[in-house]
N, C-alpha and C positions, 0 to 999 in steps of 0.2 A: 212360588214354591210348588214342586210337584206333589201330588197326593201321596199319602202313605201307601195306598194300593199300588200305585205305579212303581214305587221303590221296592215293594215286596215282589211284584211281578218280575222286576229286573233281577233281584236276588234269587228267586226261584228258578228263573230261566237259566241263569249262570250255573246254579247247582245242578240242574238237569243236564246241561251241556258238559259239565265237569264229570258227572257220573257216566255220561255216554262214553267218555274216554278212559276212565279208570276202574270202573266197577260194573261188571255185567249185570249185577243184581239191581243196580240203581238206574238202569237205562229207562229214560222217560221220553226224551226228545227224539223224535223219529225224523231223520232226514228223508226228504223225497229223493228217490234214486235218480241219478243223473244219466241221461241218455248218452251213450258213447257213440261218437260219430268218427269213423275212420275216413278222413278226407285227404289223406296223403297220396300224392301221385308218386308211386314208388319208382316209376321209370325216370321221372325228373329227379327224384332223390338220388338214385344211382348215378345219374349224370353229374349231379352236383358233387357227389363224393369223388368221382373219377377226376373231375376238373378242379377240385378244391385247391391243390397245390399251385397250379398254373394261375388260377384266379387270384389266389392270395398274394402271390408275388407281383402280379400285374397291378392289383389294387394298391399294394404298398408303394410301388413306384409312382403310379399316376396320382394317387391321393396326396402323397408327400410332396411331389413336385408342384401340384396345384396349391397345396397349403402354403408352401414356401413362397410361391409367387404372390398369393393373396397378402401374406404378411409383408413382403417386400414393397408392395404398392402402398401400404399404410405406413410402414416404418423404414426409413432409409438406413442402410447399414452404417454402424458407427465405427470409425477408424480405431484400430487397436495397435498397441505396440508389440514388438517381439515377432517371433516366427508366425506366419499366417497359419491359422488352423484349417483343418480339412473342412469342406463345405458342410454346413449344418444339415442340409437335406440328406446328404450321403450318410452322415452319422445317425440321423433319425431312421433311415432305412435299415441301417445295421442293427439298431436297437430292436426294431420290430421283427427283423429276421431272426435275431438272437432269441427273442422271447417265443416266437412261433415254433422254432425248432428246439427250444429249451437247451441252448448251446452254451458252453463256457466262452469266455472272452477270446481265447486262442482259437477255438474251433469256429466261433462266429466270424472272426477276421478271415479265416481261410474260406469259409462258406460264402461270405459276401463277395469275396474276390472271385470265387468260382461262378457266382451268379451275376457278375458285374454287368454283362450285356443285358440280361433280363431286367436288372435293377437300374440300369442307366448310370453306372458308377465308373469313372475313368481313373480315379486316383486310389491307390491301395491304402486301406486302413489298417492300423496296427491294433493289437489288443488294448493298448493304452488309450488309443483314440476312442474305442468303444467304451472302455471303463469310464473315461472322463465325460462321455456324452450324457451320462445320467444326471450330471449337475450343471449342464450347459443351458443357459437361459434360452438360447436360440432353438436348441433341440426340444426343450420343454414347450416352447411356444408353438412349434410345428406339431408336436404330439397333441396339444390341446385343440389346435385347429382341425387336425384330422379327426379327432373324436367328435367335434361339432359337425363336421362334414358328413360323418357316417350316419347322422340322423336326418340329413337333408332329404334323401329320396323317399322317406316314409312319413313325412310330417303330416300328410293328410290321411294316414292309415291307422292312426292310434289316438285314442282319447281316454283310455283307462290305464292307470299306473299303480304300481305297488313298490314298496320299499323294504329292504332287508339288509342286514349286516352279516358279514362272515369273517372269520379269522384266517389270516394268511400265515402259514408257518415259516419259520426261518431255519428249521432243521428237519431232517427226515425222521427224527425221533418224536416230532410233535404231531398230534392229531386233534384238531379243534373240537370235533364232536365229543371227545373224551375229556378235553381240558377246559372247556368253556366255563364250567362252574368252579374251577380252581383258580383263584385270583393270582397266585404266584406263577402258575404255569401260563395263564392267560397273558401275562405281561410279556411273554416271548413271541407274541403275535402282533402283526400289523392288522388293524381292522379296516376292511373295505365295506363301506356303506353305499349302496347303490339304489337309484330309482330306475325302474325297468318298465317298459311298455309290455302289458300282459298279452298282447296279441302279436306284436312284431318281435318281442323278446330281445330287444336291444337295450343296452344301458343308455339312459338319457342324461344322467348326472351321477357323479361319484365323488366320494370323499375318502381319502386314505388317512387314517388317524391311529393313535395308540389306543389301548384298552380304556374303556370308560363308557359313560352313558351314550346311547345312540339317539335318544329322543331329540336333543337339540339340533340334530343335523337334518331333520325332515324339512324344516322351513327353507334353508338355503338350497337344498336339492330340489325342492318344489319350485322355488323361484327360477332356478336354471332351466328346469323342464318346461315351465309355463312360458318361458321366453322363446321356446321353439314349437311347442304344441298347444292345442286347445285341450284343456284337461276337464273331463267330466267326473272322474272319481279317482280316489286314492285309497288303497287298502293297505293295512299294516297291522302287525300283531301288537299285543298289549304294551310292549316296551316303548312304543311311540305314543302312548295315550297321554294326552294333555289337552287342556282347553285352548292353549295357544296354537297347537297344531291343528285342532279342529277349526278354529277361527281362520287360520291361514289358508286352509284348503277351501273353506266356504267363501273366502274373500275373492277368489278367482272364479267363482261360479261353479265349483265342483262339490261333490258330496264325499264326506269322510266316512270310511268304514274301518274304524280302529277298534279292535276287540277290547271290551271292558274288563277291568280287574274285579276280583271278588268284592272289594270294599268300595267300588265305584258308586257315587251318589249322583242322582239326576240333577241336583241343584246346579243351575247354569253358572252362577257366580260371575255374571258378566258375559258369558259365552252362550248365545242363542244356538249356535251351531252344535255345541256339546249336547244341549238338551234335545234338540231335534234328532241328532244321531241316535241317542239312547232310546227315545220314544219310538223311532222307526224300528229299532232293534226289538223292542217289546211287542209292537203292534203286528209286525210281519217278519218274524225271525227267519222263516225259510228264505224269503227274497233277500233279506239283509245278509244272511250267511252265504248265500250264493255269490253275492258281490265280494264279501270279505274273503272268501276262500280263494279268490283269484290271486291273493298274495302268495299262494304256494308257487306261483310262476317264478317269483323272485328266488325262492329256494332252489327250484329246478335249474334256473339259469346259473346260479352260483355253483351248483353241483356240476353242470355241464362244463363250464369254463375251467373249474378247478381240476376236473378229470383230464381235460385237454392240456392244461399247463400245470404239470404235476411237480416240477422241480421247486423245492423251497426257495424263497427269496434269498438271493446270494450276496447282495450288497451289504457291506459292513456299516457304511455310513447311513444314518437314518434317512436323510433327505434323498440320497440316491435310491434307497430301498423303496421309498414312496413312489418315485418315478418309475422304478422297475415294476411295481404293482400296477400303476396306472397304464403303463405300456402294454401289459397283458390284457387289460380291459379294452384298449384300443384294438389290439390284435383280435380279440373275441368279436368286437363289433364289425371289423373288416370281414372276418370269416363268415359271420352271420349274414352280411350283405350278399355274399356270394350265394348262400343258400336261398335267400329271399328272391334273388334274381331267377333262380331255376324253379323254385317251388311256388312262389307267389306271383311271378311275372313282374316283379318290381323293376322299374326303370332305373338302373344304376349307371350314371353317365360315364363312370370310369372303366366300365367293361365294354369290350367291343372295339 
């Protein structure tokens, strides 16, 4: 059992940090100023912006074709009755183009046909083909494989991760920042919970779900991420605080940095990782908070991709709406790969 003094130190530290944010008169904890380093190659950034559209379309074509071929080698196509459907890879390309341009079904059908040579499409798609693609198992399988592939070029470049959730509106009348505390309004959103590499800024695992507790999703997203990356640390805000989550992070050899709540006790109750995390927080709060605040990268990434993909989710069917949200994440990762190619010199095999 931790000493009474340790518990008091935890409570006092949390009070100091809370005062640091809410009451100027109660400021006690002094953050060490962070040295800002501007390491952006602005010439490369300008080139990435100029080439973005071309790279995006090229990556959509090549990654979808590659993903479809990988799946074909594992699963033989199953014979189906009725009129043959349009190729799944063509419909997957249409979904990604639609989300990148924030287009309606009708405009997306026209746009995909206009870009048919660049996308490698030979058969014209109708708006209904695109609409139905969102609940087609073959299309979903290709999207999932493309998402996994988007992490392949950077597997050796990331070891620190953070997790955060954000609401995706289904109407232009909704604003998640204003509605997140209103349970009735929050029900109008789909929740996207994503694990993100804090250096590469790519989604490594995502879950699309309805409103509810985000805490239980840390473990499955961590399992998916640790299957692709070596994980040194995971940072998260207090909504993910639990002994199970701390144990899961520690079990793969990583350190948890999950912000404590005001009523948090140091008693481990079977979780040594929980106690170690809180004691580290008390002993060296500056270093601990430096790691914890990397979680802000998740918020930044959510902000970036939501500003890029501004159109509210349009699908009426709940399952299709989840695929629509997931396809936007895939689009974001593909776009980010293009920028990593120019800014970080990452070898992206589908470019060039």
